[in-house]
N, C-alpha and C positions, 0 to 999 in steps of 0.2 A: 504493500500500500504506500502511495506517495505521502509525504508529510502534509498535514493540513495547510491550506492557504491562510493568509492573515485573516481574511473575511470569515473563514470557517472557525478559526480560533475565537475571534470576537463574538461570533454568533453562539458558539457553544458556551462561552463564558456567560454571555447575557442570559441564556436560557437556564443555566444550571446554578447560578449563584442564589443562595437562600439567605433569608434574614438571620437564620441561626449561625451562618458562617461569619457574621459580623461581630467584632468585639465591641465592648461598651464605649470605648473612646470614639470609634468610628461612627457609631450611632449618634453619639452626642455631638460630634462635629457636623453632622448633617443638620441637626436641630439649630446649631449656632449659625450655619451658613444660610439657612432659610430665614432666620430672624434678620441677619445682615442684608439679605436680598430684599426683604420687605422694607427695611430701612431705606435702602437705595431707591426702591420704587416710590415710596412716599415723598422722598426728597425731590423726585423728578415728576411729580404728579401733573403739573401744568406745563411741562416742557413742550415746545412746539412739535417735535416729532411724535411724541406720545399722543398728542391731540389729533394729528393727522392719521395715525394708525387706528385710533378709536373711531374716527369718522368712517374709515373703511370697514371696520369690524361691525359697525351698526347696520351696514347695508346687507349683512348676511346673517340669516337665522339658520340654526342647525339643531336637529334632534336625532341622535344624541349629539351633544355639542360640548363646548367648554366656555368658561367665563373669562373675560378680561377683568382686571382689577378695576372696580368701580363700574362695571358693565351692568346694564339694566336687564339683559337677557343673555342667552347663550349664542355664540357664533360658532363657526367651524373650528375644530381643534387647532388647525394650522394657523388660522388668523388669531386665535386667542394666544397662541405661543408667540406670534409676532408682536402683538401689543404688549404683552407682559415682558417679553424680552427687552423691548425698548425701555420700559419702566426700570428694569433691573440694571441696564447697562448705561443709560444716558449720562449719568453723572460721573462715570469712570470712578466709581466709589466701591464697586463690588470686588470680591476676592481675586487673588492672583496666584498663578503658578509660574515659577521661573525655571527655565530649562533652555535647551537649544532653541525652542520656540516658546516664548512667553505666552500666557493665555489667562483668561478669566473664567475658570470652570463653573462658577455659580451661574453663569449664563445659561447653563443646561436646565436650570429649574423652570425656565419658560416652557420647554417642551415637556418636562416631567409633570408639571402641574396640569397642563392642558390634556395630555394623554391620560393621566390618572383620573381626572374628573370625567372625561368623555367615556371612560371604560368602567367607571364606578369603583375605582380602587381606593383603598384606605392608606393610612399612614405608613404601615410596614412596607407596603409595596413601593410607596413613594421613596422611602429611605433606600431600599435596595436599588431602585432605578437610578437614584441620584448617585449612589456609590458606583454603579456601573458606568454612568456617564463621566464622572470624575476619573475613574480608572482608565477608560479608553482614551479620553482626550489628553490626560497627562502623560500616559505611556506613549502616545503618538508624538507629543511635544518633546519627550525624551529622545525619541528615535531619530528625528531629522528636523533641521531648521528649514522651513519652506519660505520664510520671508527672505532668506538669502537668495532664493531663486525667483523672487518677485511675487510670491503668493501670500495672502493674508492668513493669519493664524486661525480665523474662523472657519477656514476650509476643513480643519480637523473636526470642528463642531458639527458638521453635517453627519459625520459617522457616529459621534457620541450621542447626539440627540435621536438619530434613527434607531440606534440600539436600545436606548432607554425607552423610547416610544414603543418599539416592538415588544419589549418586555411587558409593558403595561397593557398593551392591546392583546397579550396572550399569544403572540406568534411563536411557532415552533422554530427549531434551529434553522431549517431550510428557508422558511419564510423570513427569518431575521437576516440571513445571509443575503437574500434578495433585497431586503430593505437597505442594507449597506451598499449593495450594488447600485440601487436606484438613487441613493443619497449621494454617493461619491462621484458618479459620472458627470452630472450636470452642475455641480455646485462648487467648482473651484473658483476662488475669489481673488481678484487683483489686489495687490498690496497698495495700489494707489489710494485706497481707503485711508491709509495712515501716512501719506507723503505730502509734503508741502503744506499749503493752507488746507486745514481739515474742514470738512463739511458736516452737516447734521447726520449724514449717513454713517459716520464713525460709530455713533451709538445705536445704529440700526443693523449693522452688518451681521452680528451673531444672531440677533433676533430673526433675521432672514434665514440664516443657517438652521435655526431651530424650527422655523416654519417649514422649511424644506425637509428636515429630518422627520417631522411628524407626518408630512405628506407622503414621504417615501414609505413609511411604515403602513400608512393607510392603503397605499397602492398595493403593497405586497400582501396585505391582508385580503385583498380582493383577487389575488392570484397573478398579478403582473410580475414579470421577471425583468431583471436588469443585466447589463453587460458584465461579463465575468471572464477571468478573474480580475476583480477591480484593482487590486494592488499589483499583482505580478504579470498581468496581461501584456501583450505585445505593445499596445499603446495605452497602458494602464497608469495608475498613480505613480508607481516607481519610475517609469520611463518619462512621464510628462511633468511630474510635480516634485517629488521628494528625493528621488534616488532610492536605491534598495536599502531595506533595513529589516531587522527581526525584532521581535518583542519578547521580553522576559516573561516569566509567570506572572499572572495577574493576582491582585489581592485575594486571599482566600484559597489560592491554588498551592499545591506542594512546591516548595522551593521559593515561594514569594517573599519579597522583602516588606510586605505590609500593604495597607491600603493607601492610595495616593492622596485622598482627601486630607489625610493627616499631615501632608507636607505642603499644603497650600497656606497662603497668608491672607489675613483680613486687613483691609486698608483703614488706617487711622485718619488720613486726610483725603479729600475728594480730588485726587490728581493721579496721573499715570504712575505706576508703581515704582519705576526706577528713579523717580524724583523724591520718593518718600524719605530716603536717607539724607538727601540734600536739604529738604525742608527741615528735618530734625537738626542738621548741622547749622542751618541758618538761624534757627531759634536759639541755639547755643551761642552763636556769634552775637545775636541781638542783646544778650545780657551785658555785653561789653561795648556796645555801640549805642550811645544815647540818641544819635540822630543819623539816619541812613545817608543823609547828604554828606556826612563826613567821609563816606567811602569814596576813595579815589579810583580804585579798580578792584574787581573781585574775580579771582581765578577759581574755576571748578575743575578739579582733577577727577576724572571719572573712568568708567570701564566701557568697553566697546559697545555693548548692547545699549547702554544709556545714550551714548553719543549718537549711535546709528538711528535710534528710534525717536529721541526727544531733544537732541542737541547738535544737529548739523545743518538743518534747513534754515535759510535766512529768515523765513517766515516766523521762526520761533522767537526772534528778537523783536518783532512787531506784530504780535498775533492780532488778527482782526475778528476771530470767532472764539467762542468759549472752547470749542473742540480743539483748536490750535493751542490755546493758552494752557489747558490742562494737560497737553502733551508737549509742553515747552519746559525744558530744564531751566533755562535762564529766567523765564517768567515765574515759575513756581518758587524758585529760590528767592528771587527778588521780593515777591509779594509776601513771603513768610518773614523776610527780614524787615520789611516796612510795617506790616500789620501785626506781627506777633502771632499769627495763626494763618491757616489756609481753610477757608470755608466756602460754601456755595457762592457767597457774595464776592469772593476774591476774583470771580470770573464774570462779573457783571460788566455791562457796557461802560459804566463809569470808571471802573478800575482798568479796563483795557485801553482807555483813552486818557488816563491820568498822567500828566507830563512828568511829574516827579518820579513816579514809579517806572515809567518807560525810560527815563534818564538813567536810573539805576540798572535796568535791564541792559541798556546799551553799554554799560561799563563791565559787563560780564564776558569773560573769555572761557572757553571750554577746551580742555586738553585731554587727550587719551593718555592713560597711564597703564602700561603693561602689567605692573605689579597689582593694580586694582582689578584689571581684567582677569587675572589669574585667580582671584578670590570669588568670581562670579561663576555659576549662579547660586552657590551656597549662601553668599551674602550679596548685598548691593552697595559696595563701598563708594562713597563720595566724600571728597576732601575739599573744603573751602578755604581759600587763603585771601584775606581781605587786607588791602593796604589803605590806611586811613590818612587823611590830610594832616594829622598831627604827627605823622611819622611812624606810628605803630603799625605792626603787621600782626594780624590775628589769624589763627588757624583753628578749624573745627572739622572733625571727621566723624562719620557714622556709617556703620555697616548693617546693623540689624535694627531698623526703626520699629516703633511700637506696632504690633500686629503681625510682624514677620514670624514665620514659623519657629524661629530661634528666639523670639521675644514676643510670645503671643499675648493678645488681649484677653483679659479675664471675661467670664460670663457677664459680670456686672458692667464691664466696659462695652461689650456688645449690646447689652440692653440699653445702656446710656446712649449709644449711637442711634439705636432705634427710637428712643424717646425724643432725641433732638430732631430727627427727621419727621417723626409722626405727630409732633406736638400741635402743629397747625392743621392737621388733617383728621385726627381721631380724638375723641374724648378720652379722658383718663381711664374710664371704664373700658372703652373699646381697645385702648392700647394694651391694657392688662389682659384682656380677653385674647388678643392675638398672641401675646407672649406666652400665656398659659397654654394655649393650644399648641404652639410650636414646641414648647418644652415637653409636652406629652404626645408628640407627633405619632409615635408608634402605637398609641391607643386610639387614634382618630379613625373612625370607620368610613368617613366620607370627606375627601379632601376638599370638596366643594364648600364644606362648612367653613374652612379657612377663607376662601376667596369671597364668600358672602359677608365677611366681617368688614370689608372695606367700603367706604362711602361712595355714593353715586358720583360719577365724574361729570364735569361740565361738558357741554357740547362745544363745537368749534365756535 
């Protein structure tokens, strides 16, 4: 017998993982990531792309169907995944995995919740499906960097969301393999999403992958087949996108090194993850700089991934959109030094056009540092060196900012993040109800119960 293909391995894992295979820490991390995702969603409640997606979802009614957060009725599961995915991702505040290909694996909850509600699944199946999605996306991110070849990281999300959806729809191993084939072939995404001046699509790209992953599973459930072998084929994923790779044992399998969700990091600030340590270092510098105008120049010594993603395009020094600003290493560093924090308001139009802030951004120079690159992806080391007008030179460095898997946020800090984002959207009672339900997720029999706790959303 020939060895199984990558798609066969993914499909077999998806079908065979059981809740009983999960350790207590892994189950708990799913609960924490769901709370964090809802925090991000509430913070993005009235964002323009979210409102556009809601308008589309309102035009489609489906039974069985799935809810979008704040939706008045059910829409098709794939559209529900799209709307909720934008909620989760828009602020660039959801969790992160750092590897050859960085990613935001809690994006997968968009597909997981939609497929779970549409198929009438409860909390235990949601937890298993989320673990599967994290496992597949993170293992693929470990296997090959596709941004180096011009493709966006959400390309891997089509596979992870298709697998998670297939599990929740009750597909067998062969049907799941076909869902992977159907998801992988048409959903290879251009890296232009994250190059130059960033658009509103930046926060929609994985939501679209989730939509397509759910759709692929629905097609397979009806008997449609897809091109195979999707990875190893003559013109397949290896040849066209990633180059060849193999995958180690998945979490819960013999020889595994554990579940990947436990290696992901929660964001403390609403900015691209590679900037988190620079923000931390800037806040340390601020303790010794009474007036940012004293800064004559500021040098950031960083690692290749940070420079390539958020520190090399000229647009990063004069961002015109929120999406460009939260993916700008010089802007995020400067606004932290000036404001003493990075919040949603840090990316408002008034801050993007503030002359004093932009003057400081213009004083920032970014340098690649091979020694710092060698410490990535275990850490995200950024070193700031500020020369002041009074002749002083100040240095601050950080490698493991708060929320990093080597410096994790506590449950109380995750709850506090949720409370900050939810305060203007939910009553105190409703906030506590959402938290209580998430903390007992494995006891929930109807995931729709969670989604119905959110308030009705405004129309366009």
